[in-house]
N, C-alpha and C positions, 0 to 999 in steps of 0.2 A: 504494500499500498504506499502510495506516495505521501510525503508530509504535506499537512495542511494546517492552516491557523483558522480558528474561530475566535473572532473578537467579540465579546459580550458586552452589550451597552444597554444600561437601564434608561427607558424613555418613558416620558408622561403621556404621550399621545401617540399610540402605535400607528394608526393610519396616517397621520401627519408625518411621522418619521419615516415610514415606508415611501411615501410620496417624495420626500426630500431626497432620499438616497436614490430613488428610481430616476430623479431628475438629474442626477450627477452621473448616471450611466450604470448603477448597480441594477441587477435584475433580481426579481424575486423567485425563491424556490418554494413553490406551494406545498411540496412535500414536508417541509419543516416550518410551516406557517400555520398559525391559528389565531384566535382571539387574544392570546397571551404572548405571542412571539412571532418574529418574521426572520427568516433567513435571507439576507441580502447578499448576493453573489457579486464579487469583484472580479475574480478570476478563477481557474481550476484549483487554485490552493488557497484562496483568500475569501473568507465568509464572515459577514457582520450579523451577529444575532442581536436583533432589537428586542428587548424584553421588557413588558410592562413592569412597573414597580412591584406588584404583587407577585409576579412570576420570578423576578429577580430574588425576592426574599426567600425562595425556595432553595436557593443556592447559597446565600450568605446573608448574615444579620449586620455585617459591618455598615456604618453609616454611609449615605450617600455624601459625596464632596458638597461643600457649602457652594451656593450660587457664586460664580465667578472664580472658583478654585479650579485647579488642574490636578488630576490624578495621573493621567498619562497624556502623551501627545503621539498620536498615531501617524506615522510617516508612510506616504505612498508615492511611488515615482511615476513620471510621465516622460514621453519621448521628446518633448520640447518645452521651451520656455512659453510658447504660445499656448500650449496645452495646460500648463501650469496657471497661466494668466486666465484662460477661459474657464477652467473648473472652479477657481476661487471666485471669480466674479459671478458665475452662475450660482455657487452656494449663497452668496449674498442676495442675489435676486430671487432665490427660492426659499427664503425664511431662515437661513443661517447668518452668520456674522463673518464677513470677510476680513482678512487682515487683522486677526486678533493678536498677532505677534508681528514685529517689524519684518518687512521684506528683507531677504538677504540674497546678495548677488556677489559671488566669490569668483566670477568668470567661469570656472569649470563647474561650478554648481549655483543654481538659482532656487530659491524657495520662498513660497508664501504659505500663509496658513488660514484656516477658517474654523469656525465652531458651528456644530450642527444646532438644531433648535433646542437641544437639551444641554448645550454647552460642552459637548465632547470635541476636543481640539484635534484637528488633522493638520499635518504639515505635507504640503504638496510640493514636490521637488523634481527638478531635472538635473542630471549629473553627466558630464562628459568624462566617462571613464578612461578614454584614450589620453586625456589630459592628465590624468593621475600617474601614468607611468608604471613603473614596476611597484610602487607602493599600493596599487589597487588590488593586488592579487594577494 
């Protein structure tokens, strides 16, 4: 079996969160979706599980981060700086918050960030691996 990652995120409004992620290019896997959870597919190996707060509580009793706090920053790569800009701008137009952290341009790497409607932070980046030379491997 190939390695996969399932990122689990608590959400306050499941249909709204599903629509947000679909607008960014994620697809829904109905096999793992019901009124409590939705499986949003990014690639063959990356899945985002959106869980209602009640369903989340079946897995952990740890407190939710306070509004405006960050527990993690999820990073996802794109093939160009234009794609980075497109997805971050789209996130802002679809109910998220664009540029929750300062834009970074290091020449070989460019990144911007957004928060989804529940405040989960995503870093969207492009990196020129060829510019990294031998240190990239």
